[in-house]
C-alpha positions as CSV (number, residue, x, y, z in Angstrom):
1,M,119.8,57.0,144.7
2,H,116.8,59.3,144.6
3,T,113.7,57.8,143.0
4,G,111.8,61.1,142.2
5,H,109.3,60.2,144.8
6,I,108.6,62.1,148.1
7,V,106.6,61.8,151.2
8,V,104.9,65.0,152.3
9,M,104.0,65.5,155.9
10,T,101.3,67.8,157.3
11,T,99.2,67.9,160.5
12,F,95.6,68.7,161.4
13,E,93.7,69.3,164.6
14,K,90.5,67.8,163.3
15,R,89.9,64.5,161.5
16,E,87.4,66.0,159.0
17,N,90.0,68.4,157.7
18,A,92.6,65.6,157.3
19,D,90.0,63.5,155.5
20,R,89.0,66.4,153.2
21,V,92.6,67.1,152.2
22,A,93.5,63.4,151.7
23,Q,90.4,62.8,149.6
24,T,91.1,65.9,147.5
25,L,94.8,65.0,146.9
26,V,93.9,61.5,145.8
27,E,91.0,62.6,143.6
28,R,93.2,65.2,141.8
29,R,95.9,62.5,141.3
30,L,98.3,64.6,143.3
31,A,98.9,61.7,145.7
32,A,98.7,57.9,145.3
33,C,98.0,57.5,149.0
34,V,97.5,59.6,152.1
35,Q,97.9,57.9,155.5
36,I,96.3,59.6,158.4
37,L,98.0,58.7,161.7
38,G,97.2,59.6,165.2
39,P,96.0,61.0,167.4
40,M,99.4,62.3,168.6
41,T,100.6,65.2,170.8
42,S,102.5,68.1,169.3
43,V,104.4,70.6,171.5
44,Y,105.5,73.8,169.7
45,R,106.0,77.6,170.1
46,W,103.3,79.8,168.6
47,Q,103.0,83.5,169.0
48,G,105.5,83.6,171.8
49,K,103.9,80.8,173.9
50,I,104.6,77.1,174.2
51,E,101.5,75.2,173.1
52,T,100.4,71.6,173.3
53,A,97.8,70.2,171.0
54,G,96.4,66.9,169.8
55,E,96.9,66.4,166.1
56,L,96.8,63.9,163.3
57,L,99.7,63.4,160.9
58,C,99.2,62.9,157.2
59,L,101.8,61.1,155.1
60,I,101.3,62.0,151.5
61,K,102.9,59.6,148.9
62,T,103.6,61.5,145.7
63,R,106.2,62.5,143.1
64,R,108.6,65.3,143.5
65,A,107.3,67.1,140.4
66,L,103.9,67.4,142.0
67,F,105.1,69.1,145.2
68,P,104.1,72.6,144.0
69,Q,100.5,71.4,143.3
70,V,100.3,69.5,146.6
71,E,101.5,72.6,148.4
72,K,98.9,74.8,146.7
73,T,96.1,72.4,147.5
74,I,97.1,72.1,151.2
75,A,97.3,75.9,151.4
76,E,93.8,76.2,149.9
77,L,92.2,73.7,152.2
78,H,94.2,73.8,155.5
79,P,92.7,75.7,158.4
80,Y,96.0,76.5,160.0
81,A,97.6,79.9,159.4
82,V,101.0,78.2,159.0
83,P,100.4,74.5,158.2
84,E,103.3,72.1,158.5
85,L,104.5,71.2,155.0
86,I,107.7,69.1,154.9
87,A,108.7,66.8,152.1
88,V,111.3,64.1,152.4
89,P,112.8,62.2,149.5
90,V,112.2,58.5,149.0
91,E,115.8,57.2,148.6
92,M,114.8,53.6,147.8
93,G,111.5,51.7,147.5
94,G,109.9,48.6,146.1
95,A,109.9,48.9,142.3
96,S,106.2,47.7,142.0
97,Y,105.1,50.2,144.7
98,L,106.9,53.1,143.1
99,K,105.4,52.2,139.8
100,W,102.0,52.2,141.4
101,V,102.6,55.7,142.8
102,D,103.6,56.8,139.3
103,E,100.4,55.3,137.8
104,Q,98.1,56.8,140.4
105,T,99.6,60.3,140.1
106,S,99.7,60.5,136.3
């Protein structure tokens, strides 16, 4: 049972960039909450080379209908040429929490 809610994930190299995007998303009511986790290590291929970098992971709690605006905001503010942007559906959740997400993103 899909609730209409999603968690969007993106990563940042610098804390100040993660903080700025999180603040902007919440201020614009595009996210109810953004959790910034890390530091963590990411291993990936970029421009033909395997890279290793320290990053922070943002978990953005929002509604599916707002994804296009979340995507646009991240594209505007993110320093990466190709930022991670992955959304996963919330299949189930606490009714009061999901109601709070709706209230904060309306």
